[in-house]
N, C-alpha and C positions, 0 to 999 in steps of 0.2 A: 536842850539837854546839855548839862555842864559836865566837864571832865571832873573825875574824882581825884582827890588828893592822894598821893601815894603814901604808904606807910612811912612813919618818921624814924623807924629804927635805922641806925647807921649801917651802911653796907658798902663794902669796897668792891666795886665792879672789876677793878684791875686785878684782883686776886683770882679771877676765874678765866680760864681759856676755853673758848667755844669753837668747835669745828663746824664750818658751814659748807656742805657739799653742793654739787651742781652749780658752781660759781658762774657758769655760762648763762644761767637763766635770769630773767628780769626779777623774778621772785627772790632768788638768792641774793642778787645785788641789793635789793631792798633790805634783806635781813642783815647783810654785811654792814650796810650803812647805819642801820638802826642800832645794832649791837656795838659797833665801833664808836658811834657818837655817844653812847651811854657809858663808855669806858671799858667795856669788856675787851679782852684780848682775842681778836678774831683771826682764825685760821681759815682762809678761803681755800677750797679744794675743788679740783676739776680733773677730768680725764684728759683734757687737751690744754696745751699751754696758751692757746689763743682765747680762752674763756675771759670775758670782759671783767668779771668780778675779781679776778686775780690782780687787776690793776687798780682797784679801788683804793683811795687814800685812807679808807676806814679799815682796811685789812692789815693787820700787823704782819701776817705772813700769807703768801700765796704759794700753794703747793700743787704739783701735778701728780696724780696717783695712777697706778695701773688700772686697767679696766676691771670692774668688779668681778666679771666672769673669768678673769685670767687666773693662772696659778700663782702669780706673784702678789695678788691683792691682799690675801690674808696676812702674810708676813709683814707687808708694808703697813697695813692698818694697825696691827698689834704694836709694831715698833713706834709708829707715829704717835699713838695714844700715850704710850709710856714715856717717850722722850720729851713730849711737850705738855705733859700733865693735863690732858684734855679732860675737862670736867662736865661737858655737855655737848651733845651732837644735835644741831638744828634739824628739824624734820625736812625731808625731801632728798631723795637720792640714796642716802645711807640708812633707810628705814629698816627697822626690825622686820625680818622676813625676806629681805632682798638678798641676803647672803648668810650662810651658816655662822660665819665668824661674829656677826652682830649679836648672836644669842649670848655670847659671853660678856657682852657689854650693855645689857639691858638697862642697867642703872644710869647710863649716860643718855638714854633716849627720853624724850619728853612725852611720847605718845603712850596710849593704852597698851597694856601687856596681854590682854585677852586675845587668844589666837584668832577667834572669829572676827573680832573687831579689826585686827591687823589685816586679815584677808580682805575685809570690806574696803580697806583703804586702797587696795591695789586692783580691785576687780569690780566693774559696774554690775556684772552678773551677781556676784556675792552680795553687794550692797542691796540691790533690789530684791534679791531672794529674802534677805532679812526684813526688808520693809513690807513686801507683799505678804509675807508669812506672819506678820505681826498683828497687833490690835488696830483699832480704828485710827489711833494717833499716827501709827506708822504708815497706814495705807492712805491717809488723807492726802489730797493734792498731788497724786501721782498721775503721769500721763498714761495712755493705753500702752501696756507693756506685755511682752512675752519673754519668758526665760527659756532659752534653747540649750539643752544639753545634747550635744551631737551624738554621744554614745547611746542615747535613748531614742534617737530618731529625729526627724524634722517635723515642724508643726504643719498641720493641715492648711491648705490654702484658704479655707474658710476662717481659720483662726487668724491668719495673716490679714485677710480682708477686713476683719473686725477692728483692726488697728486704724483703718482709714488710709488715706494716701496724702503725701508720700510716706514711705516707710524707711526707718533708719536702723541699720545694723551697727551696733556699737561694740567694737572689738578691743580687747586689752591684751597687751603682750604677756601679762602674767597668766593668761588663759591659753597661751599658744602651746601646741604640742612640741614644737621646736622654736627656733628663733623666728618671730613674726611680729610685725609692728602693731601698736595701738592705733586705731583709726576708726572713723565713722563713715559708713557707706550709705548714700542716699539712693533709694530705689523708687521708681515711679508707681509701681503697682505690685500686688501680691505675687503675680507670676514671676516678675523680675526678682523679687525678694526671695522666692523659693529657689530660683535658679542660682542666685548668689550664695545662698546658704548651702546648697549642694556642693558648690566649689570650695567653700570655706571649711567644710567639716573635716577635711584631712589636715588642715593647718591649726585649728583651734579646738579646744575641748568644749568650751561653753561660750555663749554670747548673749547679750541683751538686745532685743528687738523692740522698737518703740514706734508709735504712730506720731503724726504731726500734731502739735498744739500751737495755737496762735500766740502772738505777743512778742515782746522784746525781752532781752536778757536782763535779769536782775540778780543781785547776789547779796547774801547775808554773810558777814564776817563775824566770827565768834571765837572767843577764848574761854574754855571751860577748865576749871581746876578744882579738884577735891569736891566735885559734885555741884559746883555753882558757876554761874556766868561771871567772868572777871571783866571782859571787855566785849563790845559789840558795836557794829555799825552796818550800813547797807549802801549799795550803789545801784545805779540804773545805767545800763549801757545806752549811750547815745549813738555810737558808731561801732560796727563790728567788722572784722576782716576775715573772710570776704564780706561784702555788704549784705549778703543773703543770710548771714549767720555764722559766727565763728568767734575768734578771739576778740576780747574787748580792746578797742583802740582809743575810744573817747568815752569817758564815763563821769558821772556826777554823784557825789554823796547824797543820800536820799533816805526816806523812811517809809515803811509800810507795816503797821502794827500786826496785822494778821499773819503776814509772811514771817515776820520775826518770831512770833509765837510758835508758828509751825516748825521753823528751823530749830528753835530751842528745844521743843518737845521731841523732835526726832533725834537730836544728838543726845538728849537725856535718855531716851529709850534705848539707844545704842550703847549707853554708858561710855560715851566718848570723853577722853581727856586730852586737852591740847588745843591747837588752833584748827579752824575749819572754815572753808568757804562753801556755803550751800547755794547752789546755782538753780535759779528758777526761770521760767518764762512767764511774763506778766501780761495778760490781756487787759489793757486799760479800759476798753469799751465795756467789758463785762465785770471788771475788777476781779478777774479769776486768775489764779496762778497755779503753776505745775512745777514740781521738783524735777530737775533734769539730771543732776548729779551732785555728789559731794566731793570736794577736794579736801581731804583730811590732812592737809599740810599747808604751807604758805602758797599763795596764789599770785597769778601774773599781775594783777592790778594792786598789789600791796602798797605801792607808792601813794596811791590815792589816800589810803588810810593814814600813812605817815603825814601827808600834807594836811589831812583833816584833823589831826591831833590824837589819833589812836595808834600808839606805838606798839603794835602787836608783838614784834620780836623781842623788844626789851621787856615788855610785860610778861611774856612767856618765860624768858630767862629768869627774870626776877622771881616769878612764882616758883620755878623749878628750884631756885636756891632759897626759898622760904619767905620771899618778900612779896606778899599779896596785898593789893589795894583793899581798903576797907569798903569801898563802894564801886559799883560798875562804872567803867570808863567808857564814855560815848563820844562820838566825834561831831564836828560841825557839819551842818547840812548845807548843800549848795556849792561845795568845793568841786571844781572841774579839773580833771587831769587827763592827759593824752599820752599815748605812746607813738610819737611821730615817726620814728625809725625803728622797725620797718612797718609797724601795723597801720598807721594812718596813711602812709604811702600805699600800702597794700589795699586798704579800703578804697582809696581813690582809683587805683588801677582796676580793681574788680568792678567798680561802678562804671567806669568809662568803657570797659570792654564788654559790658552787658548790653546787647542790642535791645533788650526790653525796657531799658531805663530811658526815660524821655530826655531830650536834649536840654530842656530847661533845668531839669534836676542836675544834670551833669555840670552845666554852667554854674548853678548855685553851689555845687560842691567845691568848685575852685575858689569862688568868692568866700565861702565859709572857711576853707582852709587858710586863706590869707588872713581873714579876720582872727581866727583862732591863734595864728602865729604872732599877731601883733597885740593881742589882748593880754595885758600883764597879769590879769587875774587867773588865766589858764595855766595850770602847772604842767610840767613835763616829767615823765618818769626819769629820764636820764639827767636832766638839769637839776640835780639835787645840791643844795647848798654845801659847799666844801668839797664837792666831788664832781664838778661840772665837766672835767676833762673826759669823763666816760662818754659824754655826748659826742665829742669830737672823734673819739676812738670808734664809736659805733658808726658815725658818719663815714669815716674812712673805710669801714668794712664794706659799704655798699658802693663806693666810688670805684670806677674802673681803674685798673693799674695802667700807668702810662705805657703806651706802646703794645699792650696785650689785648685790650678790649675786654678783659675779664674783671669781675668784681673782686675786691680784696676779701 
């Protein structure tokens, strides 16, 4: 699969200022680097001054903003947009629907403007409600799922039992009655799930409950614009943190035709525009796969795409400003990338603390970690060309302060 040539029309990237929120996240750091390297004027934003992305060499400006829920945010946002001639807002953190003030600036956002689609970007319940209530294309390759609306009561224990075991309750902060976190709770059996749901009903309005499906994590990365796919690639998770399943700490660019077709069909059915990471579990033995969630924004393993040759942030910005490639951009297969600090360290810690993991596997994990660190072909999220100092800054964050015994 070869990369497509970009449009030949002249285009001045420096003429456009882009605001990138959530500069503390690895995804936003990848966006900052991509857009800055392309020549865009990048304004990195975060609610805390210790956000790593504020220090990136690819950020023209780093700014600390008031919390979105505070009374000062609206005035700050309006003033910053006007004073700095912001022409686009990168998805993630400042998404339409997260604050009423964003409604007045819809033309700066790259995502869809349909209210139901926006809701689906913030709630797993809302997303699976649309998928489960749709046609065969939407319902295909979904894990056993229950939609729980607490105001309508709890599911029967038989319905929970039909999901199998273990059972996962997937909570979103956007579905909270008051301030409550997004999290996933794993329960051993239907009785435990029923008891947990009873406790959660006062904190959340709705939640998604799913059964276990086998396999390892796989992801489809897509950019859709004006009804067609502009860029795409896939990855397979090699390590997760914790090792039993979680964030991607080591992954490889990969390809699976049927999974790609399913992801493209679902995003088309949702009428989604912009970037998306569609997350699956892939059972290699059966070659079966199940959709777990959609991150309809930039994703944590974005750097793998950058190293594999699919510059999603730049392509999104270019499309937003009318510069769309003639052909689909696809990446190189077999590129390996890791998030050493903190995810690969967390993977090792979780593995070694697990009494069910055999001693030989634990020993092998240490040898593998050393090999990965020495192999020049293995890329690292933070060791990005021209911006490698962020790796040292992140390293300092986990080192104990002298004389305190506390992490920075």
